[in-house]
C-alpha positions in Angstrom: -120.6 -52.4 -113.1 -124.4 -52.3 -112.8 -124.4 -49.2 -110.7 -122.3 -47.2 -113.2 -124.5 -48.4 -116.1 -127.6 -47.3 -114.3 -126.2 -43.9 -113.6 -125.2 -43.5 -117.2 -128.7 -44.4 -118.4 -130.5 -42.1 -115.9 -128.3 -39.1 -116.6 -127.3 -39.8 -120.2 -123.7 -39.1 -119.5 -120.6 -41.2 -120.3 -119.1 -41.5 -116.8 -118.7 -44.0 -114.0 -118.9 -43.4 -110.3 -117.3 -45.3 -107.5 -119.0 -45.4 -104.2 -117.2 -46.0 -100.9 -118.6 -46.2 -97.4 -117.1 -44.6 -94.3 -119.3 -45.2 -91.3 -122.6 -43.6 -92.0 -121.3 -41.5 -94.8 -121.6 -42.3 -98.5 -119.0 -40.4 -100.5 -118.6 -40.4 -104.3 -114.9 -40.3 -104.4 -113.8 -41.0 -108.0 -115.1 -39.7 -111.4 -113.5 -40.3 -114.7 -114.6 -39.8 -118.4 -115.1 -42.8 -120.7 -112.7 -41.0 -123.2 -110.4 -38.1 -123.2 -112.8 -36.1 -125.2 -115.6 -36.3 -122.5 -115.9 -33.8 -119.7 -116.5 -34.5 -116.1 -120.0 -34.1 -114.9 -120.7 -31.8 -112.0 -119.5 -33.6 -108.9 -122.2 -33.9 -106.3 -121.3 -32.3 -103.0 -122.2 -34.1 -99.8 -122.3 -32.9 -96.2 -122.5 -34.9 -93.1 -123.9 -33.5 -89.9 -122.2 -36.4 -88.1 -118.9 -35.6 -89.7 -119.2 -31.8 -88.9 -120.2 -32.5 -85.3 -117.3 -34.9 -85.0 -114.8 -32.3 -86.4 -116.1 -29.6 -84.1 -115.8 -32.0 -81.1 -112.3 -32.9 -82.1 -111.3 -29.2 -82.3 -112.8 -28.5 -78.9 -112.0 -31.8 -77.3 -109.9 -30.1 -74.6 -112.9 -27.9 -73.6 -115.5 -30.5 -72.7 -117.1 -30.4 -69.3 -117.4 -33.4 -67.0 -121.1 -33.6 -68.0 -120.2 -33.7 -71.7 -120.9 -30.1 -72.6 -118.7 -28.6 -75.3 -118.0 -24.8 -75.1 -117.1 -22.9 -78.2 -117.0 -19.3 -79.6 -117.5 -16.4 -77.2 -118.4 -18.7 -74.3 -115.0 -20.5 -74.7 -113.2 -17.2 -74.9 -114.8 -16.0 -71.7 -114.0 -19.2 -69.9 -110.4 -19.1 -71.1 -110.1 -15.6 -69.8 -111.3 -16.8 -66.4 -109.0 -19.9 -66.5 -106.0 -17.7 -67.3 -106.9 -15.1 -64.6 -107.5 -17.8 -61.9 -104.2 -19.5 -62.6 -104.7 -22.7 -60.7 -105.5 -25.0 -63.6 -106.8 -28.2 -62.0 -110.0 -30.2 -63.0 -110.9 -28.1 -65.9 -113.9 -30.3 -66.9 -115.6 -29.8 -63.5 -114.7 -26.0 -63.6 -116.5 -25.7 -67.0 -119.7 -27.2 -65.5 -119.5 -24.7 -62.6 -118.9 -21.9 -65.0 -121.9 -22.8 -67.1 -124.0 -23.0 -63.9 -123.6 -19.2 -63.3 -126.7 -17.8 -64.9 -125.5 -14.2 -65.0 -121.9 -15.0 -66.0 -121.9 -12.5 -69.0 -123.1 -9.6 -66.8 -120.7 -10.7 -64.0 -117.8 -11.3 -66.3 -115.6 -8.3 -65.3 -116.3 -8.8 -61.6 -115.4 -12.5 -61.8 -112.2 -11.9 -63.7 -111.1 -9.1 -61.3 -111.8 -11.4 -58.3 -110.1 -14.3 -59.9 -106.9 -12.2 -60.4 -107.1 -11.2 -56.8 -107.4 -14.8 -55.8 -104.4 -15.7 -57.9 -102.4 -12.9 -56.2 -103.4 -14.1 -52.7 -102.6 -17.8 -53.4 -98.8 -17.8 -52.8 -99.3 -16.5 -49.3 -101.8 -19.3 -48.6 -99.4 -21.9 -49.9 -96.5 -20.4 -47.9 -98.6 -21.0 -44.8 -99.2 -24.7 -45.9 -102.9 -24.0 -46.6 -104.7 -25.5 -49.6 -106.1 -22.9 -52.0 -109.5 -23.4 -53.6 -109.6 -25.0 -57.0 -111.6 -23.3 -59.8 -114.7 -25.5 -59.5 -115.0 -24.9 -55.8 -114.3 -21.2 -56.1 -117.0 -20.8 -58.8 -119.6 -23.0 -57.0 -119.0 -21.1 -53.8 -119.4 -17.8 -55.7 -116.1 -16.6 -54.1 -116.1 -13.5 -56.4 -118.7 -12.1 -54.0 -116.4 -12.4 -51.0 -115.6 -9.0 -49.5 -111.9 -9.7 -49.5 -111.8 -10.3 -53.2 -114.1 -7.4 -53.9 -111.8 -5.1 -51.9 -108.7 -6.3 -53.7 -110.4 -6.0 -57.1 -111.2 -2.4 -56.3 -107.6 -1.3 -55.4 -106.6 2.0 -56.9 -105.1 1.7 -60.3 -101.6 3.1 -60.6 -100.9 3.8 -64.3 -97.1 4.0 -63.7 -97.1 0.4 -62.5 -96.8 -2.2 -65.3 -98.2 -5.0 -63.1 -101.4 -3.0 -62.7 -101.7 -2.7 -66.5 -101.1 -6.5 -67.0 -103.7 -7.3 -64.3 -106.2 -4.9 -66.0 -105.6 -5.9 -69.6 -105.0 -9.7 -69.2 -102.7 -11.9 -71.3 -101.6 -10.6 -74.7 -102.7 -13.8 -76.4 -106.3 -13.8 -75.1 -108.5 -12.8 -78.0 -111.5 -12.0 -75.9 -109.6 -9.6 -73.6 -108.1 -8.1 -76.7 -111.5 -7.4 -78.2 -112.8 -6.2 -74.8 -110.0 -3.6 -74.6 -110.5 -2.5 -78.2 -114.3 -2.0 -77.9 -114.5 -1.0 -74.2 -111.3 0.6 -73.2 -111.3 0.9 -69.4 -112.1 4.4 -68.0 -109.3 6.2 -66.1 -106.6 4.7 -68.3 -106.2 7.5 -70.8 -107.3 7.4 -74.5 -107.9 4.2 -76.3 -104.5 3.2 -77.9 -106.4 1.6 -80.8 -107.4 5.1 -81.8 -104.6 7.4 -80.7 -101.3 7.1 -78.8 -101.7 6.8 -75.0 -98.8 8.4 -73.2 -100.0 7.2 -69.9 -99.1 3.6 -70.8 -95.6 2.6 -69.7 -93.1 1.9 -72.5 -92.8 -1.7 -71.1 -96.5 -2.3 -71.6 -96.4 -0.8 -75.1 -93.6 -3.1 -76.0 -95.6 -6.1 -74.9 -99.1 -5.2 -76.2 -98.8 -2.7 -79.1 -98.0 -5.0 -82.0 -100.2 -8.0 -80.7 -103.2 -5.8 -80.0 -102.9 -3.3 -82.9 -102.2 -0.2 -80.8 -101.1 3.1 -82.5 
């Protein structure tokens, strides 16, 4: 083929290349020597911004807001922690938009998570009275974490002998952000950091759930 001959002349190498087209990408996908004694030339490497963006979007396709914003990395971990703590998982796309609208969400993270857990604990009583609980997007847009009721519940005295108090404070065992938060900023009043030394204040039930998953001693 003319293309192969031209490449041979330009580079002085006995090889042929085959070009294929996929969308906007051009990929050289086949190289072979003219004879068994020839060696392969260095294969060019190609990158595609479009392809990379597409792959990232695919891996994060479940975490796109209604306005089309994709959250990844630490931002995604923080939102997942809120989503798990809040518990009522409806209209996630709209909830992501409201989450991103909170300008001080990093500084307010602990307050929001504590209030979201309190809201989740309060929800069954509302449903038992045939009342409709707030969905996440409405709860966030209304800044419900600032409500006195939620603040009071979030500030309840921690009982180290109560496994439920530990679960509420630590979060789900499979949440990577909460795991890192506990490792790097072990909550005060909960004894020594179990990543560094054994904490006898932690109930055996909690040790059984968290120790292996979170790397406790």
